[in-house]
C-alpha positions in Angstrom: 68.9 156.4 127.7 66.2 156.8 125.0 66.7 155.6 121.4 66.9 159.3 120.4 69.6 159.9 122.9 71.5 156.8 121.9 71.4 157.9 118.2 72.4 161.4 119.1 75.4 160.1 121.0 76.3 157.9 118.0 76.2 160.9 115.8 79.0 162.4 117.9 77.6 165.5 119.6 77.0 169.0 118.2 80.5 169.8 116.8 80.9 166.4 115.1 77.4 166.3 113.7 77.8 169.8 112.2 80.9 168.7 110.4 79.3 165.5 109.1 76.3 167.4 107.9 78.6 169.8 106.0 80.2 166.8 104.4 76.7 165.5 103.4 75.8 168.8 101.9 79.0 168.8 99.9 78.2 165.3 98.6 74.7 166.4 97.6 76.0 169.5 95.8 78.6 167.4 93.9 75.9 164.9 92.9 73.6 167.7 91.7 76.4 169.1 89.5 77.1 165.7 88.1 73.5 164.6 87.4 71.6 167.6 86.1 73.4 167.9 82.7 72.0 164.4 81.9 68.5 164.9 83.1 66.0 165.2 80.1 69.0 165.3 77.8 68.4 164.0 74.3 70.0 160.7 73.6 70.6 159.6 77.2 71.5 155.9 77.1 70.9 153.4 79.9 72.4 150.0 80.3 70.8 147.2 82.2 72.6 145.7 85.2 70.5 142.5 84.9 70.4 140.1 81.9 66.8 139.0 82.4 65.2 142.2 83.7 65.6 145.9 83.0 67.6 147.4 85.9 69.0 150.6 84.4 72.1 152.5 85.1 73.3 155.6 83.3 76.4 157.7 83.1 74.7 160.1 85.5 74.4 157.4 88.2 78.1 156.6 87.9 79.3 160.2 87.6 77.4 161.2 90.7 78.7 158.3 92.9 82.2 158.9 91.6 82.0 162.6 92.6 80.7 161.7 96.1 83.3 159.0 96.6 86.1 161.4 95.6 84.9 163.9 98.3 84.7 161.2 101.0 88.1 159.8 100.1 89.5 163.3 100.6 87.4 164.5 103.5 86.6 161.3 105.4 89.2 158.6 104.4 88.6 156.8 107.7 84.9 156.1 106.9 83.5 153.3 104.9 81.4 153.7 101.8 78.5 151.6 100.5 77.3 152.8 97.1 74.9 151.3 94.6 77.2 151.5 91.6 80.6 150.7 93.0 79.9 148.6 96.0 81.6 148.6 99.5 84.8 150.3 100.6 85.8 149.4 104.1 86.8 152.1 106.7 88.3 152.2 110.1 86.0 154.6 112.0 83.0 152.4 112.4 81.0 154.8 110.2 79.8 154.1 106.7 78.3 156.5 104.1 75.5 154.8 102.3 75.0 156.3 98.9 72.4 155.9 96.1 73.4 158.4 93.4 70.0 158.2 91.7 67.2 156.5 93.5 64.7 156.1 90.7 66.7 155.7 87.6 63.6 154.5 85.7 61.9 157.8 86.6 65.1 159.7 85.6 65.0 158.0 82.2 61.3 159.0 81.8 62.0 162.6 82.6 59.9 162.5 85.8 61.3 164.4 88.8 60.5 161.7 91.4 64.1 160.4 91.6 66.6 161.7 94.2 70.1 161.4 95.6 70.2 159.4 98.9 72.9 160.0 101.4 73.0 158.3 104.8 75.6 157.9 107.6 75.3 154.6 109.4 77.1 152.5 112.0 76.5 148.9 113.0 73.1 149.9 114.6 71.8 151.5 111.4 71.4 155.1 110.0 72.0 158.0 112.3 71.7 160.7 109.6 70.0 160.9 106.3 69.5 163.3 103.3 67.1 163.0 100.4 68.1 165.5 97.7 66.0 166.2 94.5 68.3 168.3 92.3 65.8 169.3 89.6 63.2 170.7 92.0 65.9 172.0 94.4 64.4 170.2 97.3 66.3 168.7 100.2 65.2 166.7 103.2 67.6 166.3 106.1 67.1 164.5 109.4 68.9 162.8 112.3 67.8 161.9 115.8 68.4 164.9 118.1 68.2 167.3 115.2 65.2 169.1 113.7 64.3 167.5 110.5 64.1 170.0 107.7 62.9 170.5 104.1 64.0 173.2 101.8 62.9 174.0 98.3 61.3 176.7 96.1 58.7 177.4 98.8 61.4 178.1 101.4 62.6 176.1 104.4 60.5 174.4 107.0 60.7 171.9 109.9 59.4 168.5 109.0 56.6 166.8 110.9 54.6 163.8 109.8 50.8 163.9 109.7 48.9 162.6 112.7 46.4 160.5 110.8 45.4 157.4 112.8 42.4 156.2 110.8 43.2 153.9 107.8 40.2 155.3 106.0 41.8 158.7 105.9 45.3 157.5 105.0 47.3 158.0 101.8 49.5 155.1 100.8 52.4 155.1 98.2 54.7 152.5 96.7 57.1 152.6 93.8 56.0 149.6 91.7 52.4 148.4 91.3 53.6 144.8 91.5 55.5 145.8 94.8 57.7 142.6 94.8 56.7 139.0 94.7 53.1 137.8 94.2 52.9 137.3 97.9 54.2 140.8 98.5 51.7 142.2 96.1 48.8 140.4 97.8 49.9 141.7 101.2 50.1 145.2 99.8 46.6 144.9 98.4 45.2 144.0 101.8 46.5 147.4 103.0 45.5 149.3 99.9 41.9 148.2 99.8 41.0 150.1 103.0 43.0 153.4 102.7 41.6 156.6 101.2 44.1 156.8 98.3 46.9 154.8 96.8 49.5 156.2 94.4 52.4 154.6 92.6 55.8 155.4 91.1 57.4 158.1 93.3 60.6 156.2 94.4 62.4 158.1 97.3 60.2 161.1 96.8 57.4 159.2 98.5 59.4 159.0 101.7 60.1 162.7 101.5 56.3 163.4 101.2 55.7 161.3 104.3 58.2 163.3 106.3 56.7 166.5 104.8 53.3 165.6 106.2 51.6 165.0 102.9 51.0 161.2 103.0 50.8 158.5 105.7 52.2 155.2 104.5 54.9 153.9 102.2 55.2 150.1 101.7 57.9 148.5 99.5 59.8 145.3 99.0 63.0 144.2 97.4 65.0 147.2 98.7 68.7 147.4 99.3 70.4 149.3 102.1 71.2 152.2 99.9 67.4 152.6 99.0 66.2 152.9 102.6 68.9 154.1 105.0 68.5 157.8 104.2 64.7 157.7 104.3 64.7 156.0 107.7 66.8 158.8 109.3 64.7 161.5 107.7 61.3 160.0 108.6 62.2 159.1 112.1 63.5 162.6 112.7 60.2 163.9 111.5 58.3 161.8 114.0 57.5 158.8 111.8 58.3 155.1 112.0 60.2 152.8 109.6 60.5 149.1 110.1 60.4 145.9 108.1 57.0 144.2 107.6 57.3 142.4 110.9 58.2 145.5 112.9 62.0 144.9 113.0 64.9 146.9 111.6 64.7 147.8 107.9 68.1 149.4 107.3 69.6 146.4 105.6 66.9 146.4 102.9 64.2 143.9 102.0 60.6 144.9 102.9 60.0 148.3 104.4 57.0 149.9 106.0 57.1 153.6 106.7 54.2 155.1 108.7 53.3 158.5 110.1 51.8 157.3 113.3 52.0 154.2 115.6 48.4 153.5 115.0 48.8 153.2 111.2 52.0 151.3 111.6 50.4 148.7 113.8 47.4 148.4 111.5 49.5 148.0 108.4 51.7 145.3 110.0 48.6 143.4 110.9 47.2 143.7 107.4 50.6 142.7 105.8 50.7 139.6 107.9 47.1 138.5 107.3 47.2 135.2 105.4 50.9 135.5 105.0 53.6 133.5 106.8 56.5 134.4 104.6 59.9 135.4 106.0 61.1 139.0 105.7 
């Protein structure tokens, strides 16, 4: 059985997957309704979750996760929940909804529409379904193995397919923070960035959506949590791309992530990330 067939089987077949996708869409709509009144609103206040660094959270983050949890507790009480703002809630089904109510709260505070709502459904093997939703631009990416990955927005709906670029000199690379992570992480990223065509910063989960949409070729990040990466993994893999950690292993638990449009770029980036390194993932 191929990995795609295995993931499709985990997703439960056509009837079950359709129901789970309906639940995910309901979660996304509830999050949109909770978040949009706060976006670009005068006087929006952020608290920091860290004492020695600015790790913002807003009322919008909490309202959106609360709304999604309320739906899951009503519709899928047997499933677990892992959310950024309110932690883990154990279930009995073996399935867990992994939620990031606003991925990119710093962008949200700045009024930039590069944030998004991340919704994934995972089991012990990792994500089997993912959704990236951008409420302000009305864009939604959805993907799962065995299903056609799709994007919908102001320009209509389309199937997702990654670009087929194989030459690093023609590749477009993105990451969220210019410093990437630690000094070692930043040095490794620089080894990749120096030989690509273009590097851009600051797009949070929107960068993963652009990779699935066939607009860019690589996303490299560090310091991620499971709720940052599970939904992008499912979307990008359904669109034909690859997502691993920096050593080529699973990335769904967070840490360092490398998303690539093609096997050739993925292999090249792993080699560059490892050059002169020796650090653990």
